[in-house]
C-alpha positions as CSV (number, residue, x, y, z in Angstrom):
1,M,5.0,-4.5,-9.6
2,L,8.1,-6.3,-8.5
3,L,9.7,-8.9,-10.9
4,T,9.4,-11.6,-8.2
5,E,5.7,-10.9,-8.0
6,K,5.3,-11.2,-11.8
7,M,7.1,-14.5,-11.7
8,K,4.4,-15.9,-9.5
9,E,1.7,-15.3,-12.1
10,N,0.0,-18.3,-13.7
11,I,1.3,-17.6,-17.2
12,F,4.1,-20.2,-17.6
13,S,4.2,-23.7,-19.1
14,P,5.4,-26.6,-16.9
15,S,9.0,-26.4,-18.3
16,E,9.0,-22.6,-17.8
17,K,7.7,-23.1,-14.2
18,A,10.7,-25.3,-13.6
19,I,13.0,-22.4,-14.5
20,I,11.0,-20.0,-12.2
21,H,11.2,-22.5,-9.3
22,Y,15.0,-22.9,-9.9
23,M,15.5,-19.1,-9.9
24,F,13.7,-18.7,-6.6
25,E,15.6,-21.7,-5.1
26,Q,19.1,-20.6,-6.3
27,R,18.5,-16.8,-6.0
28,E,21.9,-15.1,-6.3
29,N,23.7,-18.3,-7.3
30,I,22.2,-18.1,-10.8
31,N,24.7,-15.2,-11.5
32,D,27.5,-17.7,-12.0
33,K,25.6,-20.2,-14.1
34,T,25.3,-20.4,-17.9
35,T,22.0,-21.0,-19.7
36,K,23.3,-24.5,-20.6
37,Q,24.0,-25.3,-16.9
38,I,20.6,-24.1,-15.8
39,A,18.9,-26.0,-18.6
40,E,20.7,-29.2,-17.7
41,E,19.8,-28.8,-14.0
42,T,16.2,-28.1,-14.7
43,Y,15.8,-30.7,-17.5
44,T,14.8,-28.0,-19.9
45,H,16.2,-26.5,-23.1
46,P,18.2,-23.2,-23.1
47,S,15.5,-21.7,-25.3
48,T,13.1,-22.1,-22.4
49,L,15.1,-19.5,-20.5
50,I,14.6,-17.0,-23.3
51,R,10.8,-17.7,-23.4
52,V,10.6,-17.0,-19.7
53,A,12.4,-13.7,-20.2
54,K,10.1,-12.7,-23.1
55,K,7.0,-13.5,-21.1
56,L,8.2,-11.3,-18.3
57,G,8.8,-8.4,-20.7
58,Y,12.6,-8.6,-21.2
59,H,14.7,-8.8,-24.3
60,G,16.6,-11.9,-23.2
61,W,17.9,-14.1,-20.4
62,I,20.8,-11.9,-19.4
63,E,18.6,-8.9,-18.9
64,L,16.1,-10.9,-16.8
65,K,18.9,-12.5,-14.7
66,N,20.5,-9.1,-14.0
67,I,17.2,-7.5,-12.9
68,F,16.3,-10.6,-10.8
69,I,19.6,-10.5,-9.0
70,E,19.4,-6.8,-8.4
71,E,15.9,-7.2,-7.0
72,I,16.9,-10.1,-4.7
73,D,19.8,-7.9,-3.4
74,Y,17.4,-5.2,-2.7
75,L,14.9,-7.4,-0.9
76,N,17.7,-9.0,1.1
77,S,18.7,-5.6,2.4
78,H,15.2,-4.4,3.4
79,F,12.7,-5.7,5.9
80,K,15.0,-8.5,6.9
81,D,14.4,-8.0,10.6
82,I,10.6,-8.1,10.4
83,D,8.0,-9.4,8.0
84,A,6.2,-6.4,6.5
85,N,3.2,-8.6,5.6
86,Y,2.9,-10.2,9.0
87,P,4.8,-7.9,11.5
88,F,3.4,-9.6,14.6
89,N,1.7,-12.8,15.6
90,E,-1.0,-13.9,18.1
91,R,1.6,-14.7,20.8
92,D,3.0,-11.2,20.9
93,N,1.8,-8.9,23.8
94,V,0.7,-5.4,23.2
95,I,4.1,-3.7,23.9
96,T,5.8,-6.2,21.5
97,I,3.3,-5.3,18.9
98,A,3.8,-1.6,19.5
99,N,7.6,-2.0,19.2
100,K,7.3,-4.1,16.0
101,M,5.0,-1.6,14.4
102,A,7.3,1.3,15.3
103,L,10.3,-0.6,13.8
104,L,8.3,-1.3,10.6
105,N,7.5,2.4,10.2
106,Q,11.2,3.3,10.8
107,M,12.2,0.7,8.2
108,T,9.6,2.0,5.7
109,I,10.9,5.5,6.0
110,S,14.5,4.3,5.5
111,D,13.4,2.1,2.6
112,T,11.6,5.0,0.9
113,L,14.6,7.3,1.5
114,S,16.9,4.9,-0.2
115,L,14.8,5.0,-3.3
116,I,14.7,8.7,-3.7
117,N,16.6,10.1,-6.6
118,N,18.0,13.6,-6.1
119,D,17.3,14.9,-9.7
120,E,13.7,13.5,-9.6
121,L,13.0,14.9,-6.2
122,Q,14.3,18.3,-7.3
123,K,12.1,18.1,-10.5
124,A,9.0,17.3,-8.4
125,T,9.8,20.2,-6.0
126,D,10.1,22.6,-9.0
127,F,6.7,21.4,-10.3
128,L,5.1,22.1,-6.9
129,N,6.8,25.5,-6.5
130,Q,5.8,26.7,-10.0
131,A,2.1,25.5,-9.9
132,D,-0.8,27.8,-9.3
133,E,-2.8,24.8,-8.1
134,I,-2.0,21.3,-7.1
135,K,-4.4,18.5,-7.8
136,V,-4.1,15.0,-6.2
137,F,-5.6,12.0,-8.0
138,S,-6.0,8.9,-5.9
139,L,-8.4,6.3,-4.7
140,N,-9.9,6.1,-1.2
141,N,-7.3,4.0,0.5
142,N,-4.6,6.7,0.1
143,L,-6.8,9.7,1.0
144,L,-5.8,9.8,4.6
145,L,-2.2,10.6,3.6
146,C,-3.5,12.9,0.9
147,N,-5.5,14.9,3.5
148,D,-2.4,15.2,5.7
149,F,-0.5,16.5,2.7
150,K,-3.2,19.0,1.9
151,S,-3.3,20.2,5.5
152,H,0.5,20.8,5.6
153,M,0.5,22.6,2.2
154,G,-2.4,24.8,3.4
155,R,-0.3,26.0,6.3
156,I,2.2,27.5,3.9
157,G,-0.5,29.0,1.7
158,R,-0.5,26.5,-1.2
159,K,-3.8,25.3,-2.6
160,V,-4.3,21.6,-2.9
161,N,-7.4,20.0,-4.4
162,L,-8.1,16.3,-3.7
163,C,-9.9,15.1,-6.8
164,T,-12.2,12.4,-5.5
165,V,-15.4,13.2,-7.5
166,D,-15.4,13.2,-11.3
167,Q,-11.7,12.9,-11.7
168,G,-12.0,12.9,-15.5
169,Y,-13.5,16.5,-15.4
170,E,-10.8,17.5,-12.9
171,A,-8.1,16.2,-15.3
172,A,-9.7,18.0,-18.3
173,S,-9.7,21.3,-16.4
174,C,-5.9,21.1,-15.7
175,N,-3.4,23.2,-17.6
176,S,0.4,23.8,-17.6
177,N,0.1,25.9,-14.4
178,T,-1.4,22.9,-12.6
179,C,0.7,20.3,-10.9
180,S,-1.0,16.9,-10.8
181,I,0.0,14.2,-8.3
182,V,-1.2,10.7,-9.3
183,I,-1.0,7.9,-6.8
184,S,-1.3,4.2,-7.4
185,Y,0.6,1.5,-5.4
186,T,0.4,-1.0,-8.2
187,G,0.9,1.6,-10.9
188,E,-1.9,-0.2,-12.8
189,T,-5.1,1.2,-11.3
190,S,-7.3,1.7,-14.3
191,D,-9.1,4.8,-12.9
192,I,-5.8,6.5,-12.4
193,I,-4.1,5.3,-15.6
194,S,-7.0,6.5,-17.7
195,L,-6.3,10.1,-16.6
196,L,-2.8,10.2,-18.0
197,P,-3.6,10.9,-21.7
198,M,-5.7,13.9,-20.7
199,L,-3.1,15.3,-18.3
200,K,-0.5,15.0,-21.0
201,K,-2.7,16.6,-23.6
202,R,-3.3,19.5,-21.2
203,K,0.5,19.8,-20.8
204,T,0.1,19.3,-17.0
205,P,3.2,18.4,-15.0
206,I,2.8,15.0,-13.4
207,I,4.3,13.6,-10.2
208,A,3.7,9.9,-10.0
209,L,3.8,8.1,-6.7
210,T,3.9,4.3,-7.0
211,S,5.7,1.2,-5.7
212,I,9.1,-0.1,-6.8
213,G,9.3,-2.1,-10.0
214,D,8.0,-1.7,-13.5
215,N,4.5,-0.6,-14.1
216,T,2.5,1.6,-16.4
217,L,2.8,4.6,-14.1
218,T,6.6,4.5,-14.0
219,T,6.7,4.7,-17.8
220,I,5.0,8.1,-18.2
221,K,7.0,10.9,-19.7
222,V,6.4,14.5,-18.6
């Protein structure tokens, strides 16, 4: 989950909400402000900034500020030409909608590519190459892409099993020669997260596919 999404949760006191509102309003400008300045401009106490950071899971204000600015910079450089949530409106004609959807897909590919780490990609490739069997654990909304992946892998002679029924049993039957792919956009899907202890117990390599930001799935160690 993105930090900016966490900041919208209803977990803050009125004074803490004032800090949150100030951060969204000032965005990058908070980088040059001290805690004392922010406290004065929000009519709060400097310790309130620390409480906000703690509630969001950070050690202190500086860490929160740095992560927030980094995320704002990222969001500013992606999807700025089109709103990914509402890519078209009721006044757009069909060809405009088609063009906007094409642009959104192009931007999504570029966005995903910018997030790929060479070492992590190579590690995932090695897991797949060395596996006798590949098991995919996902919920129904991602199965269309999973079936496409299975089809492509089948053409090069690799066995892929989409685990949609009794995922607990499928996880328990994995071993070190199995490569597991676990998919959750939020990284907090309980049915998926519950499989991780068994996969780790079975010493099964895990490739996790999730969204940008901190979540349970990004913290797994393989």
